[in-house]
C-alpha positions as CSV (number, residue, x, y, z in Angstrom):
1,M,-22.6,-152.3,-157.6
2,S,-21.2,-155.4,-155.9
3,D,-23.9,-155.1,-153.2
4,T,-26.6,-155.0,-155.9
5,T,-25.2,-158.0,-157.7
6,A,-25.0,-159.9,-154.4
7,S,-28.7,-159.1,-153.6
8,E,-29.8,-160.1,-157.1
9,R,-27.9,-163.4,-156.8
10,F,-29.6,-164.1,-153.4
11,V,-33.1,-163.4,-154.9
12,E,-32.3,-165.7,-157.8
13,S,-31.0,-168.5,-155.6
14,V,-34.0,-168.6,-153.2
15,G,-36.6,-167.6,-155.8
16,P,-38.6,-164.4,-156.4
17,I,-41.8,-165.9,-155.0
18,V,-40.0,-166.7,-151.7
19,V,-38.7,-163.1,-151.3
20,K,-42.1,-161.7,-152.2
21,E,-44.0,-163.9,-149.7
22,V,-41.5,-163.2,-146.9
23,R,-41.7,-159.5,-147.4
24,Q,-45.5,-159.6,-147.5
25,G,-45.8,-161.8,-144.5
26,L,-43.5,-159.7,-142.3
27,R,-45.4,-156.5,-143.2
28,A,-48.8,-157.9,-142.3
29,K,-50.7,-156.6,-139.3
30,V,-51.2,-160.2,-138.0
31,F,-47.5,-160.7,-137.6
32,A,-47.1,-157.4,-135.6
33,I,-50.1,-158.1,-133.4
34,F,-49.2,-161.6,-132.4
35,F,-45.5,-160.8,-132.1
36,G,-46.2,-158.1,-129.6
37,T,-48.8,-160.2,-127.8
38,L,-46.3,-163.1,-127.5
39,L,-43.6,-160.8,-126.1
40,A,-46.0,-159.3,-123.6
41,V,-47.2,-162.7,-122.4
42,C,-43.7,-164.0,-122.0
43,L,-42.5,-160.9,-120.2
44,T,-45.4,-160.9,-117.8
45,T,-44.9,-164.6,-117.1
46,A,-41.2,-164.1,-116.5
47,L,-41.8,-161.2,-114.1
48,V,-44.2,-163.4,-112.1
49,F,-41.7,-166.1,-111.7
50,V,-39.0,-163.6,-110.8
51,V,-41.2,-162.4,-107.9
52,E,-41.8,-166.0,-106.8
53,A,-38.1,-166.8,-106.9
54,S,-37.1,-163.6,-105.0
55,N,-39.6,-164.3,-102.3
56,S,-38.5,-168.0,-102.1
57,L,-42.0,-169.2,-102.4
58,R,-40.9,-172.3,-104.3
59,S,-37.4,-173.8,-104.7
60,S,-37.8,-174.9,-108.4
61,T,-40.3,-173.6,-110.9
62,G,-38.3,-174.1,-114.1
63,D,-40.5,-176.9,-115.4
64,E,-43.7,-174.9,-115.0
65,A,-42.1,-171.8,-116.6
66,F,-40.8,-173.9,-119.5
67,G,-44.3,-175.3,-120.0
68,L,-45.9,-171.9,-120.0
69,F,-43.4,-170.3,-122.4
70,L,-43.6,-173.2,-124.8
71,S,-47.4,-173.2,-124.7
72,A,-47.4,-169.5,-125.6
73,L,-45.0,-170.1,-128.5
74,G,-47.1,-173.2,-129.6
75,A,-50.3,-171.3,-129.7
76,V,-48.8,-169.0,-132.3
77,C,-46.6,-171.5,-134.2
78,F,-49.1,-174.4,-134.2
79,F,-52.3,-172.5,-135.0
80,V,-51.9,-168.8,-136.0
81,I,-49.0,-169.2,-138.5
82,P,-50.4,-172.4,-140.2
83,F,-53.8,-170.8,-140.5
84,V,-52.4,-167.6,-141.9
85,A,-50.5,-169.6,-144.5
86,F,-53.7,-171.5,-145.3
87,R,-55.6,-168.2,-145.8
88,S,-52.8,-166.8,-148.0
89,M,-52.9,-169.8,-150.3
90,L,-56.7,-169.8,-150.3
91,R,-56.7,-166.1,-151.5
92,E,-54.5,-167.1,-154.4
93,L,-57.1,-169.6,-155.5
94,E,-60.0,-167.3,-154.9
95,D,-58.5,-164.5,-156.9
96,E,-56.9,-167.0,-159.4
97,T,-53.6,-165.2,-159.1
98,W,-51.8,-168.5,-158.9
99,V,-52.6,-169.1,-162.6
100,L,-50.7,-165.9,-163.5
101,L,-47.8,-166.9,-161.4
102,T,-47.8,-170.3,-163.1
103,L,-47.7,-168.7,-166.6
104,T,-44.5,-166.8,-165.6
105,G,-42.8,-170.2,-165.3
106,L,-42.6,-170.4,-161.5
107,G,-44.6,-173.5,-161.2
108,A,-46.8,-174.9,-158.4
109,R,-43.9,-176.2,-156.4
110,S,-42.3,-172.7,-156.3
111,I,-45.5,-171.1,-155.2
112,V,-46.1,-173.6,-152.4
113,R,-42.5,-173.3,-151.3
114,G,-42.7,-169.5,-151.2
115,K,-45.8,-169.7,-148.9
116,W,-44.1,-172.2,-146.6
117,V,-40.8,-170.4,-146.3
118,S,-42.6,-167.2,-145.6
119,A,-44.5,-168.9,-142.7
120,M,-41.4,-170.6,-141.4
121,S,-39.5,-167.3,-141.4
122,Q,-42.2,-165.8,-139.2
123,A,-42.0,-168.9,-137.0
124,L,-38.3,-168.5,-136.7
125,L,-38.7,-164.9,-135.6
126,F,-41.4,-165.9,-133.0
127,G,-39.1,-168.7,-131.8
128,S,-36.1,-166.3,-131.5
129,A,-38.2,-163.8,-129.5
130,C,-39.4,-166.6,-127.1
131,A,-36.0,-168.4,-126.9
132,P,-34.5,-166.1,-124.2
133,F,-37.5,-166.6,-122.0
134,V,-37.4,-170.4,-122.5
135,L,-33.7,-170.3,-121.5
136,F,-34.6,-168.2,-118.5
137,S,-36.6,-171.1,-117.2
138,Y,-33.3,-173.0,-116.9
139,F,-32.2,-170.7,-114.1
140,L,-35.3,-171.4,-112.1
141,N,-34.2,-175.0,-111.6
142,G,-36.2,-178.1,-112.3
143,I,-35.2,-178.3,-116.0
144,D,-32.1,-178.9,-118.0
145,L,-30.7,-177.7,-121.3
146,V,-31.5,-181.0,-123.1
147,Q,-35.2,-180.4,-122.4
148,I,-35.0,-176.8,-123.7
149,V,-33.3,-177.8,-126.9
150,S,-35.6,-180.7,-127.5
151,G,-38.6,-178.6,-126.9
152,L,-37.6,-175.9,-129.4
153,V,-36.5,-178.4,-132.0
154,L,-39.7,-180.4,-131.7
155,A,-41.8,-177.2,-131.8
156,A,-40.1,-176.2,-135.0
157,G,-40.7,-179.5,-136.7
158,W,-44.4,-179.7,-135.6
159,S,-45.0,-176.1,-136.8
160,S,-43.5,-176.9,-140.2
161,A,-45.7,-180.0,-140.6
162,L,-48.9,-178.2,-139.6
163,T,-48.1,-175.3,-141.9
164,A,-47.5,-177.7,-144.8
165,L,-50.8,-179.4,-143.9
166,G,-52.6,-176.1,-144.0
167,L,-51.2,-175.3,-147.5
168,A,-52.0,-178.9,-148.7
169,V,-55.7,-178.5,-147.6
170,A,-55.9,-175.1,-149.3
171,T,-54.8,-176.4,-152.6
172,Q,-57.6,-179.0,-152.7
173,A,-60.3,-176.3,-152.4
174,H,-61.1,-175.2,-156.0
175,S,-64.8,-174.3,-155.5
176,K,-66.7,-172.1,-153.1
177,L,-68.2,-175.1,-151.3
178,G,-64.8,-176.7,-151.1
179,R,-63.2,-173.6,-149.6
180,T,-65.9,-173.5,-147.0
181,I,-65.4,-177.1,-146.0
182,A,-61.6,-176.6,-146.1
183,H,-62.0,-173.8,-143.4
184,F,-63.8,-176.2,-141.0
185,V,-61.3,-179.0,-141.7
186,V,-58.3,-176.8,-141.1
187,L,-59.7,-175.2,-138.0
188,A,-60.4,-178.7,-136.5
189,V,-57.0,-180.2,-137.5
190,L,-55.0,-177.2,-136.3
191,G,-57.1,-177.1,-133.1
192,F,-56.3,-180.7,-132.3
193,G,-52.7,-180.3,-133.5
194,T,-52.2,-177.3,-131.2
195,A,-53.8,-179.1,-128.3
196,G,-51.6,-182.1,-128.9
197,G,-48.4,-180.0,-129.3
198,I,-49.1,-178.0,-126.1
199,A,-49.9,-181.2,-124.1
200,F,-46.6,-182.8,-125.3
201,A,-44.8,-179.6,-124.2
202,W,-46.1,-180.1,-120.7
203,V,-45.1,-183.8,-120.7
204,L,-41.6,-182.7,-121.9
205,A,-41.5,-180.1,-119.1
206,E,-42.4,-182.6,-116.4
207,E,-40.8,-185.8,-117.7
208,G,-38.2,-184.5,-120.2
209,G,-35.3,-184.9,-117.7
210,R,-35.3,-188.6,-118.6
211,I,-34.2,-187.8,-122.2
212,A,-30.5,-187.4,-121.2
213,S,-30.5,-190.7,-119.3
214,D,-32.9,-192.9,-121.1
215,G,-31.5,-193.9,-124.5
216,A,-34.8,-195.2,-125.9
217,L,-36.6,-192.0,-125.1
218,R,-33.7,-189.9,-126.6
219,N,-33.9,-191.9,-129.8
220,F,-37.6,-191.5,-129.9
221,V,-37.3,-187.7,-129.6
222,I,-34.6,-187.5,-132.3
223,G,-36.7,-189.7,-134.6
224,V,-39.8,-187.6,-134.1
225,A,-37.9,-184.4,-134.7
226,V,-36.4,-185.7,-138.0
227,F,-39.6,-187.3,-139.2
228,T,-41.8,-184.2,-138.8
229,W,-39.6,-182.4,-141.4
230,F,-39.9,-185.3,-143.8
231,L,-43.7,-185.3,-143.2
232,A,-43.7,-181.6,-144.1
233,W,-41.8,-182.4,-147.3
234,L,-44.5,-185.0,-148.2
235,L,-47.3,-182.5,-147.5
236,L,-45.7,-179.8,-149.5
237,E,-45.3,-182.1,-152.5
238,G,-49.0,-183.0,-152.1
239,A,-49.9,-179.3,-152.0
240,A,-47.9,-178.7,-155.2
241,A,-49.6,-181.6,-156.9
242,G,-53.0,-180.2,-155.9
243,L,-52.1,-176.7,-157.2
244,A,-50.7,-178.0,-160.5
245,L,-52.6,-177.6,-163.8
246,P,-54.3,-180.7,-165.2
247,S,-51.8,-180.8,-168.1
248,E,-48.8,-181.0,-165.8
249,A,-47.1,-184.2,-164.6
250,A,-47.4,-183.5,-160.9
251,S,-47.0,-186.9,-159.3
252,K,-43.2,-187.3,-159.4
253,G,-42.4,-185.2,-156.4
254,T,-45.2,-186.7,-154.3
255,R,-44.2,-190.3,-155.1
256,V,-40.6,-189.7,-154.3
257,A,-41.4,-187.9,-151.1
258,Y,-43.9,-190.7,-150.1
259,L,-41.4,-193.5,-150.9
260,V,-38.5,-191.8,-149.0
261,T,-40.6,-190.9,-146.0
262,S,-42.1,-194.4,-145.8
263,M,-38.7,-196.1,-146.1
264,L,-37.3,-193.7,-143.5
265,A,-40.2,-194.7,-141.1
266,L,-39.4,-198.4,-141.6
267,A,-35.7,-197.9,-141.2
268,Y,-36.3,-195.9,-138.0
269,G,-38.6,-198.6,-136.6
270,L,-36.0,-201.3,-137.5
271,A,-33.2,-199.4,-135.8
272,L,-35.3,-198.8,-132.6
273,F,-36.2,-202.5,-132.5
274,L,-32.6,-203.7,-132.9
275,L,-31.1,-201.2,-130.5
276,E,-33.6,-201.9,-127.7
277,D,-33.6,-205.7,-128.3
278,G,-37.4,-205.6,-129.0
279,S,-39.8,-208.3,-128.1
280,R,-42.7,-209.9,-130.1
281,N,-45.1,-207.4,-128.6
282,D,-42.8,-204.6,-129.9
283,A,-42.9,-206.1,-133.4
284,V,-46.7,-206.1,-133.4
285,G,-46.8,-202.6,-132.0
286,G,-44.4,-201.4,-134.6
287,Q,-46.5,-202.9,-137.4
288,I,-49.6,-201.2,-136.0
289,V,-48.0,-197.8,-135.7
290,T,-46.4,-198.0,-139.1
291,C,-49.6,-199.1,-140.8
292,L,-51.5,-196.3,-139.0
293,F,-49.1,-193.9,-140.7
294,F,-49.7,-195.5,-144.0
295,T,-53.5,-195.2,-143.4
296,F,-53.2,-191.4,-143.5
297,T,-50.5,-191.0,-146.1
298,S,-52.3,-193.5,-148.5
299,A,-54.7,-190.6,-149.3
300,F,-51.9,-189.2,-151.5
301,C,-51.7,-192.4,-153.5
302,I,-55.3,-193.4,-154.1
303,S,-56.7,-189.9,-154.9
304,E,-54.5,-189.0,-157.8
305,R,-56.2,-188.3,-161.1
306,D,-56.6,-191.2,-163.5
307,G,-54.4,-191.3,-166.5
308,W,-51.7,-188.9,-167.5
309,P,-51.3,-185.9,-169.9
310,K,-49.8,-186.4,-173.3
311,Q,-46.7,-184.6,-172.2
312,A,-45.9,-187.3,-169.6
313,G,-46.3,-190.4,-171.6
314,T,-43.0,-191.8,-170.3
315,G,-41.4,-192.1,-166.9
316,G,-41.9,-195.6,-165.6
317,W,-43.3,-195.7,-162.1
318,L,-43.0,-191.9,-161.9
319,K,-45.5,-191.4,-164.7
320,P,-48.7,-189.8,-163.5
321,G,-51.9,-191.9,-162.9
322,A,-53.6,-193.3,-159.8
323,A,-52.8,-196.9,-160.8
324,R,-49.1,-196.5,-160.3
325,S,-49.6,-194.5,-157.0
326,Y,-51.9,-197.3,-155.7
327,W,-49.4,-200.0,-156.4
328,L,-46.7,-197.9,-154.8
329,F,-48.8,-197.9,-151.6
330,I,-49.3,-201.6,-151.8
331,F,-45.5,-202.1,-152.3
332,V,-44.6,-199.9,-149.3
333,I,-47.1,-201.5,-146.9
334,T,-46.1,-205.0,-148.0
335,C,-42.5,-204.1,-147.1
336,S,-43.7,-203.1,-143.7
337,L,-45.4,-206.5,-143.3
338,L,-42.3,-208.4,-144.4
339,M,-40.0,-206.4,-142.1
340,W,-42.1,-206.6,-139.0
341,G,-43.0,-210.2,-139.7
342,T,-39.3,-211.1,-140.0
343,L,-38.6,-209.3,-136.7
344,L,-41.6,-211.0,-135.1
345,F,-40.4,-214.5,-135.9
346,N,-36.8,-213.8,-134.9
347,A,-37.6,-211.9,-131.7
348,R,-36.6,-213.2,-128.3
349,G,-39.0,-215.3,-126.3
350,G,-39.5,-218.2,-128.6
351,S,-42.0,-218.7,-131.5
352,P,-44.8,-216.1,-131.8
353,S,-48.3,-217.0,-130.8
354,D,-51.4,-217.0,-133.0
355,K,-52.4,-213.7,-131.4
356,H,-49.2,-212.0,-132.5
357,V,-49.5,-213.3,-136.1
358,R,-53.2,-212.3,-136.4
359,G,-52.4,-208.8,-135.1
360,L,-49.6,-208.3,-137.5
361,F,-51.7,-209.5,-140.5
362,A,-54.8,-207.5,-139.4
363,A,-52.7,-204.3,-139.2
364,F,-51.7,-204.8,-142.8
365,C,-55.2,-205.7,-144.1
366,Y,-57.2,-202.8,-142.7
367,P,-55.3,-200.0,-144.5
368,V,-55.2,-202.0,-147.8
369,L,-58.9,-202.8,-147.6
370,Y,-60.2,-199.3,-147.0
371,A,-57.7,-197.7,-149.4
372,S,-59.1,-200.1,-152.1
373,L,-62.7,-199.4,-151.1
374,G,-61.9,-195.6,-151.4
375,V,-60.7,-196.3,-155.0
376,L,-63.9,-198.2,-155.8
377,V,-66.4,-195.8,-154.1
378,G,-64.7,-192.7,-155.6
379,R,-64.8,-194.0,-159.1
380,L,-67.8,-196.2,-159.4
381,S,-70.4,-194.5,-157.1
382,P,-72.3,-191.3,-157.8
383,L,-69.6,-189.4,-156.0
384,K,-67.5,-189.7,-159.2
385,R,-69.1,-186.5,-160.5
386,F,-67.0,-184.5,-158.0
387,G,-63.8,-185.8,-159.7
388,E,-61.3,-188.4,-158.6
389,P,-59.4,-186.6,-155.8
390,I,-62.4,-185.4,-153.8
391,A,-64.6,-188.4,-154.5
392,T,-61.9,-190.8,-153.5
393,R,-61.1,-189.1,-150.2
394,V,-64.8,-188.8,-149.4
395,G,-65.3,-192.5,-150.3
396,Y,-62.2,-193.5,-148.2
397,L,-63.4,-191.7,-145.1
398,G,-67.0,-192.7,-145.7
399,S,-66.1,-196.4,-146.0
400,I,-64.2,-196.3,-142.7
401,V,-67.1,-194.5,-140.8
402,L,-69.7,-196.8,-142.3
403,A,-67.8,-199.9,-141.5
404,V,-67.2,-198.9,-137.9
405,S,-70.8,-197.8,-137.3
406,A,-72.4,-200.7,-139.2
407,S,-70.2,-203.3,-137.3
408,L,-71.2,-201.9,-133.9
409,V,-74.9,-201.9,-134.8
410,L,-74.8,-205.5,-136.1
411,S,-72.8,-206.5,-133.0
412,F,-75.4,-205.1,-130.6
413,A,-78.2,-206.5,-132.7
414,V,-76.9,-210.1,-133.0
415,D,-74.8,-210.6,-129.9
416,G,-76.0,-207.9,-127.6
417,R,-72.5,-206.4,-127.1
418,A,-70.1,-204.1,-128.9
419,D,-67.0,-206.3,-129.2
420,S,-68.4,-209.3,-131.0
421,K,-65.6,-211.1,-132.8
422,A,-67.5,-212.2,-136.0
423,M,-69.5,-208.9,-136.5
424,N,-66.4,-206.7,-136.0
425,A,-64.1,-208.6,-138.4
426,L,-64.1,-205.7,-140.8
427,N,-64.2,-203.0,-138.1
428,P,-60.7,-201.3,-138.1
429,L,-61.1,-200.2,-134.5
430,V,-62.8,-202.9,-132.5
431,G,-61.6,-205.6,-134.9
432,M,-58.0,-204.6,-134.4
433,V,-58.3,-204.6,-130.7
434,N,-59.9,-208.1,-130.8
435,F,-57.1,-209.5,-133.0
436,V,-54.4,-208.0,-130.7
437,D,-55.8,-208.7,-127.3
438,R,-57.6,-212.0,-127.7
439,S,-56.2,-215.4,-128.4
440,S,-59.4,-217.3,-128.8
441,S,-59.8,-219.8,-131.6
442,E,-63.0,-218.0,-132.5
443,L,-60.9,-215.4,-134.3
444,Q,-59.7,-217.8,-137.0
445,G,-62.8,-217.3,-139.0
446,P,-62.8,-213.5,-138.8
447,I,-59.1,-213.2,-139.8
448,V,-59.8,-215.4,-142.8
449,L,-62.8,-213.3,-143.7
450,L,-60.7,-210.1,-143.4
451,G,-58.0,-211.5,-145.6
452,A,-60.4,-212.7,-148.3
453,V,-62.3,-209.4,-148.4
454,T,-59.0,-207.5,-148.6
455,L,-57.7,-209.6,-151.5
456,L,-61.0,-209.1,-153.4
457,A,-61.0,-205.4,-152.8
458,V,-57.4,-205.2,-154.1
459,F,-58.3,-207.1,-157.2
460,L,-61.3,-204.9,-158.0
461,A,-59.4,-201.7,-157.3
462,A,-56.6,-202.8,-159.6
463,V,-58.9,-203.7,-162.4
464,T,-60.8,-200.4,-162.0
465,L,-57.6,-198.3,-162.0
466,H,-56.1,-200.2,-164.9
467,G,-59.2,-199.7,-167.0
468,R,-59.0,-195.9,-166.4
469,D,-55.2,-195.6,-166.8
470,E,-55.1,-193.9,-170.2
471,V,-54.0,-190.6,-171.8
472,R,-56.1,-187.7,-170.8
473,S,-56.7,-184.7,-173.1
474,S,-56.4,-182.0,-170.5
């Protein structure tokens, strides 16, 4: 009786949807097939290296073995598991079973959490099966325990983020066409994510020995490992918001996760800069990297539905509505500008040059400009018939692609070269390079133009969102 009570308490603590998804995932044929394949590949690879070591063909092969074992694990944890989680969530939408689960009181967050925990439990089993082989590479020389632990921790974090991304994409596909597009998007993203993860595994195998001795590199690895889990949290909250019913107040979790993750990123950048006694170039580089992160995560803020349901008429800045999420994005990226600007003017090496100031300001303007254009295009163009979330994301991406291509065409047509300063003022790629690498006085006009257009876009986006920030009936 006590055993039954203990099991019931465990189920209640983790949630019934979690237990159901874990059981279903571990019984699936996909898990058995890839689990057996991974073990077979790792065992064959280990036997090959044992033969090489016994014949004294090479004195140290640990780094190569480590790279191969981690690549095999990455192929499963970075691609197969996230894609299976994506398909599982997509089937819930296709069969509309998630609505029945929502009616039972579980909620969108519980459903998403169950899918993610199920995928992570499988990843844990795959990692446990591969861990002895990864440890075996230590006895082949050429690698140390710090590299092994770092590789496994980073692989776990990257797998969690990619799995959460797959779930987030699946929850945005509510039509047959949307599900088809989501398949191509997920395959492309997971393909690039897997390739990047495996490439980093080989870099870690060959150069990871510096982690123990190089403090900056060690801090970077620790920061990346921690940040991937916060990124997974943000993506899961975004997935829950995409799965929630229109009448639900689904923005609270996403905004809290976005604010905490963004502040964590700024705090981490500040800590690295102070610990390593950063220079002016480091301050500009930190601003660019931070704003690049905000460029991607701002999609959560600008694509929220307009207005709020009647049940969520209060709540301050946590109340639903794209207007509040947009201003949260503006607040966070302004904090980034103020922080890196303060560090720039107080960095060693004297006063900053005009090139440094322009680079810092341009890195702030480009994400704000195109996020604002995404708001305008998604709500004022014919795309609005697809609904705010989809239309805004399409408008956001379309505005960036159009700006880059149009700027290059105009640059070739007017100046006969691709990197014209004036024609690429609004180009987030070539323009950013010009502002960072060149110190010519000819860039004064382009930076003023960029600032003026950004300010105008912010004003128009704010007016548009404010006019649509009202109670919605559904």
